C-alpha positions in Angstrom: -11.4 -16.2 -3.0 -7.9 -15.9 -1.5 -6.7 -13.8 -4.4 -9.7 -11.5 -4.1 -9.2 -11.0 -0.4 -5.5 -10.2 -0.8 -6.4 -7.9 -3.8 -8.9 -5.9 -1.6 -6.3 -5.4 1.1 -3.7 -4.2 -1.4 -6.3 -2.0 -3.2 -7.5 -0.3 -0.1 -4.0 0.1 1.5 -2.9 1.6 -1.9 -5.6 4.1 -2.0 -5.0 5.1 1.6 -1.2 5.6 1.1 -1.4 7.1 -2.4 -4.0 9.8 -1.3 -2.5 10.1 2.2 -6.0 9.8 3.7 -5.7 10.6 7.4 -2.0 11.1 7.0 -1.6 7.4 6.6 1.6 7.6 4.7 3.3 9.6 7.5 2.0 7.2 10.2 3.1 4.2 8.2 6.5 5.8 7.6 7.0 6.5 11.3 6.2 2.9 12.1 8.6 1.7 9.4 11.4 4.0 10.6 11.0 2.8 14.2 11.2 -0.8 13.3 13.9 -0.4 10.5 16.8 1.9 11.7 18.4 2.1 8.2 15.7 4.1 6.4 18.1 5.7 4.0 16.6 8.4 1.7 13.0 7.2 2.1 10.3 9.6 3.0 6.6 9.5 3.5 6.3 10.5 -0.2 8.1 7.3 -1.0 5.3 5.4 0.6 2.8 7.4 -1.5 4.6 6.2 -4.6 4.5 2.6 -3.3 0.7 3.0 -2.5 0.2 4.1 -6.1 1.8 0.9 -7.3 -0.3 -1.2 -5.0 -3.6 0.1 -6.5 -3.2 -1.7 -9.9 -1.6 -4.7 -8.2 -4.7 -5.0 -5.9 -7.0 -4.6 -8.9 -5.2 -7.3 -10.7 -5.5 -9.7 -7.8 -9.2 -8.9 -7.5 -9.7 -9.6 -11.2 -7.9 -13.0 -10.8 -10.0 -13.9 -7.9 -13.2 -12.9 -9.7 -12.4 -14.8 -13.0 -10.8 -17.8 -11.4 
């Protein structure tokens, strides 16, 4: 159950960031840049790549929670 819940969160967050629904990547990057002064070369597009990686990770966690 715990793995499934975490997987759903990662899966939904990944879809939102990867597709930039509602400019979510820009908003998340702005919050990240305000809390972390050393952003470096990161851009909102970086968060879109991170979101793309979270989709299969979330799907894996959902599968583990389902088959466990």
